[in-house]
MOPAC internal coordinates of N, CA, C and O (Angstrom, degrees):
PM7 1SCF
backbone

  N    0.0000 0     0.00 0     0.00 0    0    0    0
  C    1.3467 1     0.00 0     0.00 0    1    0    0
  C    1.4944 1   108.29 1     0.00 0    2    1    0
  O    1.2310 1   118.88 1   -37.54 1    3    2    1
  N    1.4070 1   119.74 1   142.46 1    3    2    1
  C    1.4254 1   123.49 1   174.57 1    5    3    2
  C    1.5287 1   105.94 1  -117.68 1    6    5    3
  O    1.2310 1   121.98 1   -39.53 1    7    6    5
  N    1.4471 1   113.81 1   140.47 1    7    6    5
  C    1.4003 1   116.95 1   175.95 1    9    7    6
  C    1.4793 1   109.47 1   -94.68 1   10    9    7
  O    1.2310 1   120.81 1   -44.32 1   11   10    9
  N    1.3329 1   116.05 1   135.68 1   11   10    9
  C    1.5088 1   122.53 1  -172.47 1   13   11   10
  C    1.5134 1   108.92 1  -142.22 1   14   13   11
  O    1.2310 1   122.84 1   -22.74 1   15   14   13
  N    1.3801 1   112.16 1   157.26 1   15   14   13
  C    1.5029 1   114.96 1   170.89 1   17   15   14
  C    1.5453 1   108.85 1  -109.84 1   18   17   15
  O    1.2310 1   123.48 1   -42.87 1   19   18   17
  N    1.2918 1   110.93 1   137.13 1   19   18   17
  C    1.4965 1   115.60 1  -178.52 1   21   19   18
  C    1.5210 1   108.34 1   -73.22 1   22   21   19
  O    1.2310 1   120.81 1   -54.66 1   23   22   21
  N    1.3623 1   116.06 1   125.34 1   23   22   21
  C    1.4316 1   118.22 1  -177.31 1   25   23   22
  C    1.5033 1   113.02 1  -118.94 1   26   25   23
  O    1.2310 1   119.24 1  -174.48 1   27   26   25
  N    1.3915 1   119.06 1     5.52 1   27   26   25
  C    1.4235 1   119.65 1   175.26 1   29   27   26
  C    1.5681 1   110.74 1   170.57 1   30   29   27
  O    1.2310 1   121.60 1     0.78 1   31   30   29
  N    1.3310 1   114.55 1  -179.22 1   31   30   29
  C    1.5636 1   117.85 1   178.07 1   33   31   30
  C    1.4594 1   108.59 1  -118.59 1   34   33   31
  O    1.2310 1   122.32 1    -9.75 1   35   34   33
  N    1.2175 1   113.16 1   170.25 1   35   34   33
  C    1.5112 1   123.62 1   179.12 1   37   35   34
  C    1.5096 1   105.55 1  -113.39 1   38   37   35
  O    1.2310 1   117.69 1   -54.48 1   39   38   37
  N    1.2994 1   122.00 1   125.52 1   39   38   37
  C    1.4943 1   123.07 1   175.18 1   41   39   38
  C    1.5667 1   106.58 1  -105.12 1   42   41   39
  O    1.2310 1   122.51 1   -53.40 1   43   42   41
  N    1.3207 1   112.79 1   126.60 1   43   42   41
  C    1.5356 1   124.36 1   176.59 1   45   43   42
  C    1.4432 1   109.37 1  -103.84 1   46   45   43
  O    1.2310 1   122.46 1   -35.38 1   47   46   45
  N    1.4033 1   112.90 1   144.62 1   47   46   45
  C    1.4289 1   113.80 1   171.09 1   49   47   46
  C    1.5096 1   108.78 1   -91.29 1   50   49   47
  O    1.2310 1   119.57 1   153.65 1   51   50   49
  N    1.2770 1   118.42 1   -26.35 1   51   50   49
  C    1.4679 1   123.05 1   178.85 1   53   51   50
  C    1.5204 1   111.05 1  -140.69 1   54   53   51
  O    1.2310 1   118.47 1   -44.09 1   55   54   53
  N    1.2077 1   120.51 1   135.91 1   55   54   53
  C    1.4958 1   121.90 1  -176.22 1   57   55   54
  C    1.5184 1   110.16 1  -135.57 1   58   57   55
  O    1.2310 1   119.69 1   -39.04 1   59   58   57
  N    1.3492 1   118.19 1   140.96 1   59   58   57
  C    1.3851 1   123.22 1  -178.22 1   61   59   58
  C    1.5254 1   109.99 1   -64.19 1   62   61   59
  O    1.2310 1   117.98 1   -37.95 1   63   62   61
  N    1.3168 1   121.45 1   142.05 1   63   62   61
  C    1.5370 1   122.50 1  -177.97 1   65   63   62
  C    1.5733 1   110.76 1   -60.75 1   66   65   63
  O    1.2310 1   120.13 1   156.90 1   67   66   65
  N    1.2935 1   117.36 1   -23.10 1   67   66   65
  C    1.5844 1   115.54 1   178.23 1   69   67   66
  C    1.4896 1   113.53 1   -68.65 1   70   69   67
  O    1.2310 1   118.64 1   170.24 1   71   70   69
  N    1.3346 1   120.20 1    -9.76 1   71   70   69
  C    1.3804 1   123.83 1   179.48 1   73   71   70
  C    1.5316 1   111.31 1   -94.91 1   74   73   71
  O    1.2310 1   119.74 1  -171.16 1   75   74   73
  N    1.3745 1   118.10 1     8.84 1   75   74   73
  C    1.4858 1   118.02 1  -177.22 1   77   75   74
  C    1.4720 1   111.35 1   -59.58 1   78   77   75
  O    1.2310 1   120.60 1   -38.85 1   79   78   77
  N    1.3079 1   116.45 1   141.15 1   79   78   77
  C    1.4894 1   123.47 1   175.59 1   81   79   78
  C    1.5047 1   111.95 1    96.18 1   82   81   79
  O    1.2310 1   116.79 1   175.31 1   83   82   81
  N    1.2783 1   123.71 1    -4.69 1   83   82   81
  C    1.3883 1   126.45 1  -178.49 1   85   83   82
  C    1.4885 1   116.24 1  -132.91 1   86   85   83
  O    1.2310 1   118.55 1     0.32 1   87   86   85
  N    1.3090 1   120.37 1  -179.68 1   87   86   85
  C    1.3724 1   124.26 1   178.04 1   89   87   86
  C    1.4781 1   113.62 1  -150.14 1   90   89   87
  O    1.2310 1   116.67 1    -6.38 1   91   90   89
  N    1.2942 1   123.94 1   173.62 1   91   90   89
  C    1.4128 1   124.71 1  -171.40 1   93   91   90
  C    1.5711 1   109.09 1  -112.57 1   94   93   91
  O    1.2310 1   121.05 1   -42.68 1   95   94   93
  N    1.2850 1   115.60 1   137.32 1   95   94   93
  C    1.4591 1   125.07 1  -179.47 1   97   95   94
  C    1.4132 1   112.26 1  -123.14 1   98   97   95
  O    1.2310 1   119.82 1   -29.59 1   99   98   97
  N    1.3526 1   117.95 1   150.41 1   99   98   97
  C    1.4822 1   123.03 1   167.65 1  101   99   98
  C    1.6096 1   109.17 1   -95.26 1  102  101   99
  O    1.2310 1   120.07 1   -51.41 1  103  102  101
  N    1.1864 1   117.47 1   128.59 1  103  102  101
  C    1.4452 1   121.59 1  -177.92 1  105  103  102
  C    1.5283 1   113.04 1  -130.84 1  106  105  103
  O    1.2310 1   122.18 1   -44.12 1  107  106  105
  N    1.2989 1   113.43 1   135.88 1  107  106  105
  C    1.4459 1   122.70 1  -176.36 1  109  107  106
  C    1.6019 1   110.24 1  -102.14 1  110  109  107
  O    1.2310 1   119.17 1   -64.94 1  111  110  109
  N    1.2964 1   119.19 1   115.06 1  111  110  109
  C    1.4732 1   118.39 1   177.77 1  113  111  110
  C    1.5285 1   111.45 1   -58.62 1  114  113  111
  O    1.2310 1   122.00 1   -35.71 1  115  114  113
  N    1.4036 1   113.79 1   144.29 1  115  114  113
  C    1.4522 1   117.62 1  -179.60 1  117  115  114
  C    1.4402 1   109.17 1   -99.16 1  118  117  115
  O    1.2310 1   121.40 1   -32.58 1  119  118  117
  N    1.3444 1   114.93 1   147.42 1  119  118  117
  C    1.5050 1   123.02 1   171.18 1  121  119  118
  C    1.5237 1   106.02 1   -79.01 1  122  121  119
  O    1.2310 1   120.05 1   -21.84 1  123  122  121
  N    1.3771 1   117.51 1   158.16 1  123  122  121
  C    1.4226 1   121.36 1   179.54 1  125  123  122
  C    1.5931 1   110.85 1   -60.62 1  126  125  123
  O    1.2310 1   118.87 1   143.41 1  127  126  125
  N    1.3006 1   119.76 1   -36.59 1  127  126  125
  C    1.4515 1   120.91 1   179.96 1  129  127  126
  C    1.4865 1   115.32 1   -62.51 1  130  129  127
  O    1.2310 1   120.48 1   157.70 1  131  130  129
  N    1.4234 1   116.68 1   -22.30 1  131  130  129
  C    1.4486 1   122.35 1   177.72 1  133  131  130
  C    1.5617 1   116.78 1   -86.41 1  134  133  131
  O    1.2310 1   120.00 1   171.13 1  135  134  133
  N    1.3838 1   117.60 1    -8.87 1  135  134  133
  C    1.3457 1   118.42 1  -169.33 1  137  135  134
  C    1.5710 1   118.03 1   -65.28 1  138  137  135
  O    1.2310 1   119.96 1   138.65 1  139  138  137
  N    1.2729 1   117.69 1   -41.35 1  139  138  137
  C    1.4095 1   124.76 1  -179.06 1  141  139  138
  C    1.5535 1   113.85 1   -64.66 1  142  141  139
  O    1.2310 1   119.13 1   146.17 1  143  142  141
  N    1.2965 1   119.26 1   -33.83 1  143  142  141
  C    1.4069 1   125.03 1   172.01 1  145  143  142
  C    1.4850 1   122.83 1   -94.07 1  146  145  143
  O    1.2310 1   121.56 1   176.46 1  147  146  145
  N    1.3152 1   114.61 1    -3.54 1  147  146  145
  C    1.4346 1   123.44 1  -172.01 1  149  147  146
  C    1.5161 1   111.74 1   -59.54 1  150  149  147
  O    1.2310 1   118.33 1   137.22 1  151  150  149
  N    1.3552 1   120.79 1   -42.78 1  151  150  149
  C    1.5008 1   121.96 1  -173.94 1  153  151  150
  C    1.5874 1   111.22 1   -80.86 1  154  153  151
  O    1.2310 1   120.37 1   169.95 1  155  154  153
  N    1.3670 1   116.90 1   -10.05 1  155  154  153
  C    1.3892 1   117.56 1   177.86 1  157  155  154
  C    1.4894 1   120.42 1   -92.10 1  158  157  155
  O    1.2310 1   121.40 1   151.32 1  159  158  157
  N    1.4605 1   114.93 1   -28.68 1  159  158  157
  C    1.4008 1   121.53 1  -172.38 1  161  159  158
  C    1.5215 1   109.28 1  -150.79 1  162  161  159
  O    1.2310 1   119.87 1   -32.26 1  163  162  161
  N    1.3117 1   117.86 1   147.74 1  163  162  161
  C    1.5254 1   120.56 1   172.55 1  165  163  162
  C    1.5043 1   109.99 1   -56.35 1  166  165  163
  O    1.2310 1   121.09 1   -48.05 1  167  166  165
  N    1.3483 1   115.53 1   131.95 1  167  166  165
  C    1.4366 1   120.74 1   177.06 1  169  167  166
  C    1.4439 1   115.19 1   -92.02 1  170  169  167
  O    1.2310 1   116.20 1   -28.69 1  171  170  169
  N    1.2449 1   124.82 1   151.31 1  171  170  169
  C    1.4081 1   123.89 1   175.44 1  173  171  170
  C    1.5457 1   107.70 1   -68.78 1  174  173  171
  O    1.2310 1   121.04 1   -32.61 1  175  174  173
  N    1.3546 1   115.61 1   147.39 1  175  174  173
  C    1.4047 1   121.69 1   178.90 1  177  175  174
  C    1.5599 1   103.59 1   -82.33 1  178  177  175
  O    1.2310 1   122.91 1   -64.09 1  179  178  177
  N    1.3050 1   112.03 1   115.91 1  179  178  177
  C    1.5062 1   117.69 1  -173.67 1  181  179  178
  C    1.4967 1   112.89 1  -112.46 1  182  181  179
  O    1.2310 1   121.23 1   161.76 1  183  182  181
  N    1.3739 1   115.25 1   -18.24 1  183  182  181
  C    1.3860 1   115.98 1   176.13 1  185  183  182
  C    1.5408 1   113.62 1   -82.66 1  186  185  183
  O    1.2310 1   121.06 1   -19.89 1  187  186  185
  N    1.3233 1   115.57 1   160.11 1  187  186  185
  C    1.4585 1   118.08 1   176.53 1  189  187  186
  C    1.4904 1   115.47 1   -85.44 1  190  189  187
  O    1.2310 1   120.64 1  -173.64 1  191  190  189
  N    1.3016 1   116.37 1     6.36 1  191  190  189
  C    1.5145 1   121.02 1  -179.44 1  193  191  190
  C    1.5734 1   109.04 1  -140.89 1  194  193  191
  O    1.2310 1   126.54 1   -15.16 1  195  194  193
  N    1.3305 1   105.03 1   164.84 1  195  194  193
  C    1.4578 1   112.00 1   174.01 1  197  195  194
  C    1.5189 1   107.44 1  -136.38 1  198  197  195
  O    1.2310 1   118.24 1   -23.08 1  199  198  197
  N    1.2665 1   120.97 1   156.92 1  199  198  197
  C    1.4139 1   124.77 1   179.72 1  201  199  198
  C    1.5188 1   111.33 1  -105.16 1  202  201  199
  O    1.2310 1   120.50 1   -37.13 1  203  202  201
  N    1.3121 1   116.66 1   142.87 1  203  202  201
  C    1.4182 1   120.54 1   172.66 1  205  203  202
  C    1.6243 1   102.12 1  -100.00 1  206  205  203
  O    1.2310 1   120.20 1   -57.69 1  207  206  205
  N    1.3412 1   117.22 1   122.31 1  207  206  205
  C    1.3830 1   121.26 1  -173.22 1  209  207  206
  C    1.5317 1   111.84 1  -127.32 1  210  209  207
  O    1.2310 1   118.49 1   -39.22 1  211  210  209
  N    1.2854 1   120.49 1   140.78 1  211  210  209
  C    1.4786 1   124.16 1   175.21 1  213  211  210
  C    1.5170 1   106.76 1   -79.34 1  214  213  211
  O    1.2310 1   121.08 1   -43.43 1  215  214  213
  N    1.3652 1   115.54 1   136.57 1  215  214  213
  C    1.4961 1   123.12 1  -175.02 1  217  215  214
  C    1.4537 1   109.66 1  -133.01 1  218  217  215
  O    1.2310 1   119.10 1   -61.77 1  219  218  217
  N    1.2882 1   119.33 1   118.23 1  219  218  217
  C    1.4863 1   124.54 1   168.63 1  221  219  218
  C    1.6171 1   114.18 1  -120.42 1  222  221  219
  O    1.2310 1   124.14 1  -159.46 1  223  222  221
  N    1.3116 1   109.66 1    20.54 1  223  222  221
  C    1.4867 1   117.10 1   179.73 1  225  223  222
  C    1.5422 1   107.80 1  -101.28 1  226  225  223
  O    1.2310 1   117.31 1   156.81 1  227  226  225
  N    1.2771 1   122.73 1   -23.19 1  227  226  225
  C    1.4838 1   125.78 1   179.63 1  229  227  226
  C    1.4936 1   110.29 1    94.78 1  230  229  227
  O    1.2310 1   119.72 1  -147.25 1  231  230  229
  N    1.3476 1   118.14 1    32.75 1  231  230  229
  C    1.4850 1   118.19 1   174.41 1  233  231  230
  C    1.4462 1   113.65 1   -65.36 1  234  233  231
  O    1.2310 1   116.63 1   -27.03 1  235  234  233
  N    1.3025 1   124.01 1   152.97 1  235  234  233
  C    1.4100 1   128.23 1  -179.61 1  237  235  234
  C    1.5243 1   112.07 1  -127.93 1  238  237  235
  O    1.2310 1   119.96 1    -7.33 1  239  238  237
  N    1.4056 1   117.69 1   172.67 1  239  238  237
  C    1.4155 1   120.18 1  -178.28 1  241  239  238
  C    1.4788 1   110.72 1   -60.14 1  242  241  239
  O    1.2310 1   121.58 1   -50.47 1  243  242  241
  N    1.2961 1   114.58 1   129.53 1  243  242  241
  C    1.4504 1   119.08 1   176.81 1  245  243  242
  C    1.5476 1   114.33 1   103.08 1  246  245  243
  O    1.2310 1   120.85 1   163.79 1  247  246  245
  N    1.3417 1   115.98 1   -16.21 1  247  246  245
  C    1.4360 1   125.27 1  -176.91 1  249  247  246
  C    1.5710 1   110.83 1   -71.51 1  250  249  247
  O    1.2310 1   117.84 1   -36.79 1  251  250  249
  N    1.2594 1   121.72 1   143.21 1  251  250  249
  C    1.3331 1   122.73 1   177.95 1  253  251  250
  C    1.6133 1   103.36 1   -97.55 1  254  253  251
  O    1.2310 1   120.30 1   -51.81 1  255  254  253
  N    1.3454 1   117.02 1   128.19 1  255  254  253
  C    1.3995 1   124.56 1  -171.97 1  257  255  254
  C    1.5492 1   110.57 1  -126.52 1  258  257  255
  O    1.2310 1   119.94 1   -27.93 1  259  258  257
  N    1.3746 1   117.73 1   152.07 1  259  258  257
  C    1.3119 1   121.91 1   166.76 1  261  259  258
  C    1.4950 1   115.72 1   -96.45 1  262  261  259
  O    1.2310 1   117.81 1   -60.49 1  263  262  261
  N    1.3690 1   121.77 1   119.51 1  263  262  261
  C    1.3760 1   121.88 1  -175.34 1  265  263  262
  C    1.4904 1   110.00 1  -111.27 1  266  265  263
  O    1.2310 1   122.28 1   -40.79 1  267  266  265
  N    1.3660 1   113.23 1   139.21 1  267  266  265
  C    1.5777 1   118.91 1   173.88 1  269  267  266
  C    1.4938 1   104.70 1  -116.55 1  270  269  267
  O    1.2310 1   123.87 1   -41.68 1  271  270  269
  N    1.3175 1   110.19 1   138.32 1  271  270  269
  C    1.4508 1   122.16 1  -174.50 1  273  271  270
  C    1.5187 1   109.64 1  -115.81 1  274  273  271
  O    1.2310 1   122.43 1   -17.04 1  275  274  273
  N    1.2876 1   112.96 1   162.96 1  275  274  273
  C    1.5301 1   122.07 1   172.86 1  277  275  274
  C    1.5091 1   111.73 1    83.13 1  278  277  275
  O    1.2310 1   119.13 1    24.27 1  279  278  277
  N    1.3415 1   119.27 1  -155.73 1  279  278  277
  C    1.3546 1   124.50 1  -175.07 1  281  279  278
  C    1.4749 1   113.17 1   -62.20 1  282  281  279
  O    1.2310 1   118.77 1   150.16 1  283  282  281
  N    1.3570 1   119.94 1   -29.84 1  283  282  281
  C    1.4697 1   123.72 1   178.81 1  285  283  282
  C    1.5287 1   113.18 1   -66.47 1  286  285  283
  O    1.2310 1   120.12 1   160.26 1  287  286  285
  N    1.3542 1   117.38 1   -19.74 1  287  286  285
  C    1.3718 1   117.80 1   174.73 1  289  287  286
  C    1.5412 1   115.25 1   -65.90 1  290  289  287
  O    1.2310 1   118.26 1   162.13 1  291  290  289
  N    1.2573 1   120.92 1   -17.87 1  291  290  289
  C    1.5232 1   124.23 1   176.91 1  293  291  290
  C    1.4980 1   108.18 1   -88.63 1  294  293  291
  O    1.2310 1   116.16 1   169.18 1  295  294  293
  N    1.3309 1   124.89 1   -10.82 1  295  294  293
  C    1.4632 1   121.17 1  -176.84 1  297  295  294
  C    1.4292 1   115.55 1   -56.89 1  298  297  295
  O    1.2310 1   114.56 1   142.89 1  299  298  297
  N    1.3930 1   127.92 1   -37.11 1  299  298  297
  C    1.4420 1   117.83 1  -179.46 1  301  299  298
  C    1.4591 1   120.87 1   -68.18 1  302  301  299
  O    1.2310 1   121.03 1   170.56 1  303  302  301
  N    1.4642 1   115.63 1    -9.44 1  303  302  301
  C    1.4481 1   120.03 1  -177.96 1  305  303  302
  C    1.5604 1   113.40 1   -94.82 1  306  305  303
  O    1.2310 1   121.40 1   -27.80 1  307  306  305
  N    1.2754 1   114.94 1   152.20 1  307  306  305
  C    1.5159 1   120.19 1   178.37 1  309  307  306
  C    1.5156 1   111.06 1  -103.29 1  310  309  307
  O    1.2310 1   121.40 1  -167.87 1  311  310  309
  N    1.3129 1   114.93 1    12.13 1  311  310  309
  C    1.4215 1   122.77 1  -179.99 1  313  311  310
  C    1.5479 1   111.36 1  -138.95 1  314  313  311
  O    1.2310 1   117.96 1   -19.32 1  315  314  313
  N    1.2665 1   121.49 1   160.68 1  315  314  313
  C    1.4960 1   120.78 1  -176.39 1  317  315  314
  C    1.5801 1   107.13 1   -74.97 1  318  317  315
  O    1.2310 1   123.03 1   -48.30 1  319  318  317
  N    1.3508 1   111.79 1   131.70 1  319  318  317
  C    1.5200 1   115.73 1  -178.90 1  321  319  318
  C    1.5152 1   102.60 1  -145.56 1  322  321  319
  O    1.2310 1   123.27 1   -50.92 1  323  322  321
  N    1.3657 1   111.33 1   129.08 1  323  322  321
  C    1.4521 1   118.52 1  -179.83 1  325  323  322
  C    1.5634 1   115.70 1   -79.60 1  326  325  323
  O    1.2310 1   118.71 1  -111.90 1  327  326  325
  N    1.2532 1   120.06 1    68.10 1  327  326  325
  C    1.5385 1   121.03 1   174.76 1  329  327  326
  C    1.5390 1   108.83 1  -115.11 1  330  329  327
  O    1.2310 1   123.51 1   -21.98 1  331  330  329
  N    1.3993 1   110.87 1   158.02 1  331  330  329
  C    1.4829 1   115.12 1   178.09 1  333  331  330
  C    1.5572 1   108.32 1  -123.83 1  334  333  331
  O    1.2310 1   119.05 1   176.85 1  335  334  333
  N    1.2843 1   119.41 1    -3.15 1  335  334  333
  C    1.4759 1   121.54 1  -178.40 1  337  335  334
  C    1.6129 1   110.08 1  -152.11 1  338  337  335
  O    1.2310 1   121.23 1   -42.41 1  339  338  337
  N    1.2924 1   115.25 1   137.59 1  339  338  337
  C    1.5199 1   116.60 1  -178.71 1  341  339  338
  C    1.5403 1   107.00 1  -147.89 1  342  341  339
  O    1.2310 1   122.61 1   -40.90 1  343  342  341
  N    1.3026 1   112.61 1   139.10 1  343  342  341
  C    1.4989 1   116.95 1   173.98 1  345  343  342
  C    1.5679 1   109.70 1   -76.48 1  346  345  343
  O    1.2310 1   122.06 1   -48.64 1  347  346  345
  N    1.3570 1   113.66 1   131.36 1  347  346  345
  C    1.4873 1   117.43 1  -173.74 1  349  347  346
  C    1.5457 1   107.86 1  -122.20 1  350  349  347
  O    1.2310 1   118.82 1  -178.03 1  351  350  349
  N    1.3383 1   119.85 1     1.97 1  351  350  349
  C    1.4541 1   123.29 1  -175.66 1  353  351  350
  C    1.4995 1   112.84 1  -166.55 1  354  353  351
  O    1.2310 1   120.06 1   -38.37 1  355  354  353
  N    1.2959 1   117.49 1   141.63 1  355  354  353
  C    1.3896 1   123.52 1   171.95 1  357  355  354
  C    1.5794 1   111.28 1  -117.73 1  358  357  355
  O    1.2310 1   119.81 1   -66.33 1  359  358  357
  N    1.2448 1   117.96 1   113.67 1  359  358  357
  C    1.4719 1   121.32 1  -168.99 1  361  359  358
  C    1.5971 1   112.21 1   -86.88 1  362  361  359
  O    1.2310 1   120.16 1   -45.79 1  363  362  361
  N    1.2646 1   117.30 1   134.21 1  363  362  361
  C    1.4631 1   120.49 1   169.13 1  365  363  362
  C    1.5487 1   115.07 1   -90.26 1  366  365  363
  O    1.2310 1   120.23 1   143.15 1  367  366  365
  N    1.2474 1   117.17 1   -36.85 1  367  366  365
  C    1.4912 1   124.61 1  -178.59 1  369  367  366
  C    1.5414 1   106.88 1  -141.80 1  370  369  367
  O    1.2310 1   122.44 1   -30.34 1  371  370  369
  N    1.3430 1   112.93 1   149.66 1  371  370  369
  C    1.4981 1   118.78 1   176.79 1  373  371  370
  C    1.6003 1   104.21 1  -139.25 1  374  373  371
  O    1.2310 1   120.61 1   -53.09 1  375  374  373
  N    1.3199 1   116.44 1   126.91 1  375  374  373
  C    1.3694 1   121.27 1   175.44 1  377  375  374
  C    1.6243 1   106.79 1  -122.26 1  378  377  375
  O    1.2310 1   122.24 1   -69.25 1  379  378  377
  N    1.3021 1   113.32 1   110.75 1  379  378  377
  C    1.4730 1   121.97 1  -174.45 1  381  379  378
  C    1.4539 1   108.87 1  -122.28 1  382  381  379
  O    1.2310 1   123.15 1   -53.51 1  383  382  381
  N    1.3913 1   111.57 1   126.49 1  383  382  381
  C    1.5154 1   119.16 1   175.66 1  385  383  382
  C    1.5688 1   103.10 1  -126.61 1  386  385  383
  O    1.2310 1   121.70 1   -68.60 1  387  386  385
  N    1.3784 1   114.35 1   111.40 1  387  386  385
  C    1.4393 1   120.68 1  -178.27 1  389  387  386
  C    1.5662 1   109.48 1   -60.30 1  390  389  387
  O    1.2310 1   121.51 1   -34.23 1  391  390  389
  N    1.4206 1   114.72 1   145.77 1  391  390  389
  C    1.4515 1   116.16 1   177.51 1  393  391  390
  C    1.5557 1   114.32 1   -66.45 1  394  393  391
  O    1.2310 1   121.41 1   -37.39 1  395  394  393
  N    1.2710 1   114.91 1   142.61 1  395  394  393
  C    1.4061 1   117.53 1   176.00 1  397  395  394
  C    1.4849 1   115.81 1   -76.07 1  398  397  395
  O    1.2310 1   118.26 1   -50.24 1  399  398  397
  N    1.2743 1   120.92 1   129.76 1  399  398  397
  C    1.4774 1   121.98 1  -172.60 1  401  399  398
  C    1.4240 1   110.65 1  -107.16 1  402  401  399
  O    1.2310 1   120.10 1   180.00 1  403  402  401

């Protein structure tokens, strides 16, 4: 699972019926240094990429979400669905202490 901040929505003109009940979000992965402050304020987009993720939880811009990618993203569905990333959690707080090396 990757922790990301929602930075926008994707608008579709046409959507496959298998996606009913959800929407698409743009999510920016967070660096470990951003984790402790992520739920309090918008974080700067530091990665060179964003993810397009399917969301049926109701996450909004600025929310910190957990995103699962790959074949595991289809696990919540009882029918075939062509997705590669899905939001699986919306975080209220995060407390991260890096491991001592």
